[in-house]
Structures are given as structure tokens and as C-alpha cells.
C-alpha positions, 0 to 999 in steps of 0.5 A, spaced: 304 828 783 311 832 780 308 833 774 302 837 776 306 841 779 312 842 774 305 844 771 303 850 775 310 852 776 311 853 768 303 856 769 306 861 775 313 862 770 307 864 765 303 868 768 310 873 772 312 874 764 305 876 763 305 881 767 313 884 766 311 885 759 305 889 761 310 894 766 314 894 759 308 896 756 307 901 761 313 903 761 313 905 753 306 907 753 304 903 750 297 904 746 292 903 752 287 898 749 293 893 746 295 894 755 288 893 756 288 887 752 295 884 755 292 885 763 285 881 760 289 875 758 293 875 764 286 874 769 285 869 764 292 866 766 291 866 773 283 864 772 286 858 769 291 856 775 285 857 780 281 852 776 287 847 776 289 848 783 282 847 785 282 841 781 288 838 784 286 840 791 279 835 789 281 830 786 288 828 791 286 832 798 279 832 797 278 825 797 284 823 802 279 828 807 273 823 804 277 816 806 278 819 812 272 821 815 273 829 815 266 832 812 267 837 816 273 840 814 272 838 807 265 843 809 270 849 811 274 849 804 268 848 800 265 853 802 271 858 803 272 856 796 265 858 794 266 865 798 272 866 792 269 865 787 263 871 790 269 874 790 271 875 783 
């Protein structure tokens, strides 16, 4: 679990760096298309982070809930993730 957490933190740090870079680009009047290109890359990085978090949750937390017979909690979480995904 520690290795996974370290990888997630690394991803978040990269995302923070990308966001600071976009802010700098705007402050320095960078070409709009270049800024949009970077915001697109940032969206991709955030999406990849979400995917990894969901993957970890399914392989760890949901597996534990199944073992404990907490099917209603699993159903609630799956519906919540589904609704969040639809908002994108």
C-alpha cells in the first residue's frame, strides 16, 4: 500500500507542477493555444489519477467489503462513482 500511496503522491505533485506552469503561462501572456494544450494535458493527468484511485479502491477496499458481506455499501459506492463519471 505504501508504494501505491507514493505513486499517487508523485502524480499529484506532477499535477501541481502542471497547474503552476499553466498559471505562469497565463501570467506571461503565452499563446492561447499553448495554454489550452497544457490544460488538456492537465485534464488527462487528473483523469489518470482518478483511474488509479478507483483501481486501488476496487482491488483493496471493495474486496474487503465483499469479504465482510457489505454489499449495500458497495452498491452505493458504485452508483456514486457512476454519477460522478456522468458529470464529466
